[in-house]
N, C-alpha and C positions, 0 to 999 in steps of 0.2 A: 321124341316127338317126330312123327312123320310129317314131312313137308310135301304134301300131295299136290297133284295137278300142276306140277312145274313144267311139264312137257318133256322133261329129261327121260322119263320112263319109256318113251317111244323112240329113243335115239340109239342107233348103232354107229360107233365111231372108230376110226383107226386109232390104235393105241398111241402112236407117236403124236398125232395131231391132238388127241385128248390130253396127253401129258403137257404139251405146250400151252394149250388153252387153259387148263386147270391151274398151272403155275402162274399164269398171268392174273389169276384171281386169288393167289396165295393159298390155293388148295394143293397140298403136297402128297404125293404117293409114297415117297421115301421107301421104307422097307415093308410097307403094308401091301403085299401082293404074294400070290403064289402063281403057279402056272396057268390057273384058270380064273382067278379073281383079282380085282383091284379095289383099293379104298383110298379115296382122296380126303384129306383132312385140312380144315382151317381151324386154328385155335383162337379162341377169344378169352382174354383174361379181364374179367370185370370185377367190380367190388363184391358182386353177389357170388362169385366163384369162377371156375374155369369151365368153359363150354367148348364143344366141338361141333362144327358143321361137317357132316360126313356124306360123301357121295360114293356109292358102291356100284360096281359093275362086274360082269363076268364075260369071259371070252366065248363068243359063239363060234369062232373059228380061229385057228392059229394058237400061238404060244406067247404068253405074257413075258416069260423069261427071255425069249429070243427077240423081243420087241417087234414081233410080227403077229398082231392079233386084231380082231375086230371085237370091240367091247360093246355089250348091251348094258346100258345104264339102268339103274334101279331107283326106287323112291329114296330121295335123300332123307337123312335124319339129323336132328339136332339133339345133342346129349349133354348132360352135365357130368363132369368128372368128380369122382370121390376118391380121395387117397385113402388107402392103398387098393381099393376095390375095382376101380375102373370107371367106365362111362355108363351112365344110366339114361335110357331113352323114354321111360315110362310116362303114362298119362298123369301120374301123381307128382311129377316134377314141375317146378316153377321155372318158366323161361321169361326173362325180361322182354317186354313188348318191343323195345328198341332192337334187341338182338334178333327176335323173330322177323321183324320188318327188314333189318339189314340182311339177314340170311335169305329171305324171300327175294330181295332185290338182286343179290349176287346170283342166285339160281336163275332168275328171270334174264339177267344179262348173259349168263352162260348159255341158256337156251336160245336166246337171240343170236348169239355168235355161232352156235351149232347149226341153226337154221341155214346159215350162209354156207356151211361146209358139208353138211350131210344131205344126201340126195333123198 
């Protein structure tokens, strides 16, 4: 499920500042990066299943591996995990309303914080 109109899509942020901000919202980059892309995940374990809020970005300049990059954020996604196949984001998936609302709140708060640090 695409979480559109969050305001994140218009943001370019220094990687180190982004790492700090995302971790304060329990969104973890961990090993999900290469030299040009990043993915931040927050895992939700509910009775309906396991879900992930994912925020993607790519380096418009610099190198993620060197921790010197400017990251362009993309449209966040909410997905449901299916073992052993992975995460599905499709329109046919059911996402609990409370999870969608919580995810939208998290993204809104992140966007508000980014407004303070991004020119």
